[in-house]
N, C-alpha and C positions, 0 to 999 in steps of 0.2 A: 533488706537489700536483695534485689534479684540480680544474680550474675550468671553469665554463661561463658563457656569455653568454646571458641570457634577457630576455624582455619581461615586463611586469607580468602579462600574461595567462597566462604559463607558470609563475608562482610556485607555484601549488597542486600542479602535477605534479612539482616538484623537491623539495618539502619532505621527503618520505620518504628521498630519496637523500642529503640533507644529514644527517638524523638518523641514518642508517645509516653515515655516514662516507665514503660513496662520493664525495661532492662536498665539497671543502674551501674553495672560494671561488666566489662568484657575482658576476658583473658584470651589473647590472640596467640595461637600456636604459630610460631614463625615458620616461614617456608624454608628458611636456612638458619641454623643456629648461629649465634654470635659468640665468638671466643673472647674471653676476658681473663683477667688476673685470677679470678675466683672460679674459673671453669666455663662451661658452655651455658649460655642463656638460650632457652628454647621457647619461652613464653614471655609476653609482656602484658601488663595490666593497663587498661585505659578506663577512665571514668570521667565524670564531669569535673573539669578543672576548677580550682578555687580562684577567687579574684587575685590573690597573691601570686599563684602560679601563672595566671594569665599576664599579670603585670611584669613578672620576671621574664616570661617568654617574649613579651613585646620589646624588651630591651635588647634582644639578640638579633643581629643582622641576618637577613636571609630567611625566606619562607620555610624551607625544609629544616633549617637549623632551629627555627622556633619550635617546630613539632618535636624534633629530637630532644631539645632541652626540656620541653614539657614532659615527654615520656620518661626522661631520666629522673625528673623530680618526682613524678608519680611512683616510679619503680625504685626510688632511692638508690640510684647508681650514677656514676660519673657520665656526663654527656659524651665524652670521647669513646666510651665503650660502644655506643650506638652508631658510631660512624661505619661500622661493618655490617649494619642491617641491610638486607636485600631491599632494592628499590621498591618492589611490589608490596613489601611489608610496610615500608614508610608511607606509601600512597594509601594503603588500607588504614593505617593509623590516622592519617590526616582526615580520611572520610569519617572515621569513628569519632574523632574529636568534633568535627562539624555537626554530626548527629547529636552529640551531647550538648552542643550549643544551640539546639533547636533548628538544625538544618542549615545554619549560617556557616560560611567558611570560617575556619579558626582565626585566621589573620590574613589580611591582604588579598583575599580572593582565591586562596588555594582550594 
């Protein structure tokens, strides 16, 4: 598995490498840490979602909430923890999910 650690500013440069299969996992350094019960979260992992994760994501109302629930599942954390994520990090994660799905929007045209 090829994985890389990037910042939000580097997302655009890595999308093609994900779509080509060169990168199979991305660790995104958040632009602003998320505070939770177990301390601060400074990075999140994103990879190609499984069918089960996508089905669970599809049951959640709201486009951004779908991405948040998917990220929570991949990172093994409660979805409410990610409610404090910076908007630009959420948009970056949506773009990364789309790249892992072959360039398609993750759900509903996001």
